[in-house]
FIDOLO-35834 format. One record per residue (C-alpha): residue in three letters; x, y, z. Coordinates in steps of 0.05 Angstrom, whole numbers, padded with zeros to 5 digits, always signed. Layout:
N
AlaXYZ/...
REM end
This chain:
332
Met+02654+02789-00259/Lys+02709+02746-00273/Leu+02690+02673-00248/Leu+02613+02657-00223/Val+02612+02585-00190/Val+02553+02558-00195/Ile+02520+02506-00138/Val+02466+02455-00146/Ser+02438+02435-00083/Tyr+02383+02380-00075/Lys+02373+02336-00010/Val+02449+02357+00010/Thr+02437+02414+00049/Asp+02496+02392+00091/Leu+02538+02382+00049/Thr+02527+02455+00008/Ile+02538+02492+00065/Asp+02612+02449+00067/Cys+02624+02469-00001/Leu+02611+02536+00009/Glu+02653+02540+00071/Ser+02711+02509+00032/Leu+02708+02566-00026/Ser+02703+02624+00032/Gly+02774+02613+00042/Gln+02790+02617-00039/Ile+02745+02681-00051/Arg+02806+02729-00043/Asp+02848+02692-00092/Ile+02801+02722-00151/Glu+02783+02790-00163/Gly+02702+02788-00183/Ile+02680+02723-00159/Gln+02613+02699-00142/Val+02572+02646-00118/Ser+02506+02624-00140/Val+02470+02569-00098/Cys+02402+02534-00134/Glu+02363+02508-00079/Asn+02338+02453-00119/Gly+02262+02433-00096/Thr+02284+02402-00032/Gly+02235+02451+00008/Pro+02226+02520+00034/Asp+02259+02493+00097/His+02323+02472+00064/Ala+02326+02543+00029/Gln+02312+02581+00093/Arg+02372+02538+00132/Leu+02419+02556+00072/Gln+02399+02636+00069/Glu+02413+02635+00145/Thr+02475+02596+00145/Ile+02504+02649+00089/Asp+02475+02710+00129/Arg+02501+02686+00196/Arg+02570+02667+00171/Gly+02589+02731+00136/Trp+02583+02698+00064/Ser+02528+02739+00037/Ser+02575+02789-00004/Trp+02594+02731-00049/Ala+02541+02677-00041/Lys+02477+02692-00071/Leu+02410+02635-00059/Thr+02363+02624-00108/Ala+02308+02571-00089/Ile+02256+02535-00152/Ser+02212+02484-00138/Pro+02202+02430-00169/Asn+02267+02400-00174/Arg+02293+02411-00252/Gly+02351+02365-00244/Phe+02426+02377-00255/Thr+02412+02409-00318/Gly+02352+02452-00300/Gly+02387+02474-00235/Asn+02448+02495-00265/Asn+02406+02533-00326/Ala+02368+02571-00270/Ile+02426+02603-00255/Leu+02467+02610-00318/Ala+02411+02644-00368/Pro+02404+02704-00328/Ala+02477+02705-00312/Met+02485+02711-00398/Lys+02426+02756-00397/Leu+02468+02812-00355/Pro+02501+02868-00399/His+02564+02839-00381/Pro+02563+02770-00367/Pro+02610+02732-00322/Glu+02680+02716-00367/Tyr+02676+02643-00325/Phe+02627+02598-00304/Leu+02647+02537-00247/Leu+02583+02486-00249/Leu+02615+02449-00180/Asn+02570+02399-00151/Ala+02548+02406-00076/Asp+02574+02339-00059/Thr+02649+02376-00073/Ile+02703+02408-00027/Ala+02748+02451-00067/Arg+02817+02445-00038/Pro+02859+02508-00033/Gly+02880+02544-00101/Ala+02831+02500-00138/Leu+02787+02558-00168/Arg+02853+02602-00183/Ser+02886+02544-00220/Leu+02820+02537-00271/Val+02821+02610-00279/Glu+02890+02620-00292/Phe+02895+02561-00333/Met+02839+02590-00381/Glu+02869+02664-00381/Lys+02925+02626-00412/His+02896+02578-00462/Pro+02848+02629-00505/Gln+02817+02565-00546/Ala+02805+02516-00484/Gly+02731+02532-00480/Ile+02717+02483-00416/Ala+02769+02457-00364/Gly+02758+02406-00312/Ser+02797+02398-00238/Arg+02827+02332-00213/Leu+02779+02300-00171/Glu+02795+02260-00108/Gly+02769+02232-00048/Leu+02775+02252+00025/Asp+02841+02210+00023/Gly+02876+02249-00035/Val+02864+02182-00080/Pro+02844+02204-00141/Arg+02780+02193-00183/Ser+02762+02181-00249/Thr+02771+02246-00279/Ala+02795+02250-00354/Phe+02761+02210-00407/Arg+02743+02195-00483/Phe+02678+02192-00514/Phe+02645+02119-00520/Ser+02644+02080-00573/Val+02608+02010-00582/Thr+02670+01977-00573/Thr+02682+02012-00498/Glu+02608+01990-00490/Phe+02627+01921-00497/Asp+02692+01927-00452/Leu+02651+01964-00394/Ala+02593+01906-00389/Leu+02648+01850-00400/Arg+02694+01864-00348/Leu+02747+01820-00371/Gly+02813+01837-00364/Leu+02852+01803-00428/Val+02798+01849-00466/Ser+02806+01910-00426/Arg+02883+01909-00437/Leu+02873+01903-00508/Leu+02824+01951-00513/Lys+02867+01997-00458/Pro+02887+02048-00524/Phe+02804+02065-00537/Ser+02785+02052-00457/Val+02740+02117-00438/Thr+02778+02123-00368/Met+02843+02159-00392/Pro+02916+02138-00352/Leu+02905+02204-00296/Pro+02950+02258-00331/Val+03003+02293-00289/Gln+02996+02346-00333/Pro+02943+02394-00367/Cys+02921+02356-00427/Pro+02867+02371-00475/Val+02813+02306-00473/Asp+02745+02284-00498/Trp+02707+02303-00435/Val+02713+02324-00361/Ser+02666+02306-00302/Gly+02604+02363-00292/Ala+02630+02362-00213/Ser+02676+02414-00221/Leu+02676+02437-00293/Ser+02694+02504-00313/Val+02668+02538-00379/Arg+02683+02609-00419/Arg+02630+02651-00431/Glu+02635+02647-00510/Val+02622+02576-00509/Leu+02559+02586-00471/Arg+02541+02642-00532/Asp+02562+02594-00581/Ile+02526+02523-00558/Gly+02472+02538-00506/Leu+02466+02513-00446/Leu+02461+02442-00419/Asp+02407+02398-00439/Glu+02350+02396-00399/Glu+02316+02337-00440/Leu+02375+02297-00407/Tyr+02356+02320-00338/Thr+02416+02294-00303/Tyr+02467+02246-00332/Phe+02501+02244-00389/Asp+02497+02324-00387/Asp+02566+02331-00389/Ile+02595+02291-00440/Asp+02536+02317-00489/Phe+02556+02388-00467/Cys+02638+02376-00483/Met+02612+02343-00547/Arg+02573+02393-00563/Ala+02636+02448-00544/Lys+02687+02409-00583/Arg+02638+02411-00646/Ala+02641+02485-00646/Arg+02715+02476-00641/Trp+02730+02494-00573/Gln+02787+02448-00531/Val+02764+02413-00479/Trp+02821+02409-00420/Phe+02840+02365-00355/Val+02881+02416-00305/Pro+02913+02369-00255/Asp+02931+02424-00207/Ser+02858+02442-00185/His+02842+02390-00133/Val+02768+02383-00119/Val+02748+02330-00072/His+02682+02299-00095/Leu+02639+02248-00041/Gln+02606+02213-00104/Gly+02539+02200-00113/Gln+02510+02239-00055/Thr+02450+02272-00081/Thr+02420+02211-00124/Gly+02459+02153-00090/Val+02478+02132-00160/Thr+02548+02127-00155/Ala+02554+02121-00086/Val+02613+02079-00060/Val+02574+02032-00020/Lys+02580+01953-00013/Arg+02521+01949-00068/Pro+02497+02011-00101/Asn+02424+02020-00104/Arg+02375+02000-00166/Arg+02392+02045-00222/Pro+02337+02093-00227/Asp+02292+02091-00293/Tyr+02318+02168-00312/Trp+02396+02139-00317/Phe+02371+02100-00373/Glu+02333+02143-00407/Ala+02388+02195-00408/Arg+02429+02141-00431/Arg+02390+02131-00497/Leu+02372+02194-00513/Phe+02443+02218-00505/Trp+02466+02156-00557/Leu+02409+02170-00602/Lys+02423+02245-00599/Asn+02500+02239-00609/Tyr+02512+02171-00648/Gly+02449+02155-00690/Pro+02401+02092-00690/Val+02452+02046-00724/Arg+02504+02055-00669/Thr+02456+02061-00616/Ala+02434+01995-00632/Ala+02492+01963-00630/Ala+02528+01987-00568/Asp+02460+01971-00538/Ala+02467+01897-00568/Val+02543+01892-00549/Trp+02525+01916-00475/Ile+02473+01863-00459/Val+02511+01806-00496/Gly+02576+01834-00450/Phe+02545+01846-00387/Ala+02506+01780-00396/Leu+02574+01750-00400/Trp+02597+01778-00340/Arg+02541+01754-00297/Ile+02543+01684-00316/Arg+02624+01682-00301/Arg+02618+01719-00238/Leu+02566+01664-00215/Leu+02617+01613-00230/Thr+02674+01643-00196/Arg+02629+01665-00146/Lys+02647+01735-00145/Glu+02619+01784-00097/Asp+02560+01816-00136/Asn+02566+01893-00132/Asp+02527+01914-00189/Pro+02461+01959-00182/Pro+02403+01903-00173/Arg+02367+01878-00234/Phe+02414+01916-00270/Leu+02408+01869-00340/Trp+02340+01872-00339/Asp+02330+01949-00330/Phe+02382+01956-00387/Ile+02346+01916-00432/Arg+02275+01950-00421/His+02307+02011-00429/Ser+02342+01999-00495/Val+02322+02024-00563/Trp+02308+01945-00581/Leu+02252+01953-00531/Lys+02240+02022-00530/Gly+02243+02044-00603/Phe+02285+02094-00642/Arg+02246+02159-00622/Lys+02289+02210-00578/Arg+02251+02231-00516/Pro+02258+02273-00462/Val+02282+02245-00402/Arg+02219+02242-00357/Asn+02230+02293-00292/Pro+02213+02245-00236/Ala+02188+02298-00192/Leu+02137+02325-00233/Ser+02115+02244-00231/Asp+02113+02233-00155/Gly+02083+02307-00140/Arg+02141+02340-00110/
REM end
């Protein structure tokens, strides 16, 4: 098999069907392509609807459904497909982790595979993410640092301009280029990378896993690339509501903060994590004061500062704890 596309669906059955529809016209673009959908604990009625749709629309020759319960998050849902695929006598050459809330533009998959074929040192490649209107979203990134945490929290134009060379979000490249990490919304990975570094870290549950995965790949001397010819629409945040484009987002769930703390402790150590938490708290507090004084519209999640403080290493400590799976705590 040349390419296995992995889609994890949780509470977005309609969007998953739309995503499959966008792939249906690209199956003939690549010889040896399969799509595996993981219904990630939404419920048996959703799994049944997905299977009936696959059968009714004639997609069963290339699309397969796996249903698991309870919800294992983005990492566990993907691993439920990746793990058995890697145990096959001849695993797929490439995998594409594709969010359920995406629409692959024509040629998106072919562009990624052709790029990987021409660049054997590229272990991971990410697509150009955009809205339905074609306007690009942040796609190519640098790794975090204590400095960037202060900049992200403070949101002061002068400081951001001074720190622009170190900003997490890179200016949108117009040509393929190596980057630190790419979004897991459309991330292709070479089979050999999974053999070298393993699967996604399920202790992170849902967030910061793509950054962590790219870090591990680069430490194993694989390159990470951004491929702008691969266009994928991302209807951001539809599964969790955390990053959805709305007037004011929902309150950030505990598992986001837990994943952030674990990611930092795992990859940066206790000293830099403590410093990053401290400068973020100071920077965000200054931003909140400035917002009140200038009467700017409040677009931050409710109680964001307090939630960050109570989940910081300054209150939670420095022990690395796996993110708690909310599906287990609420009985789903």
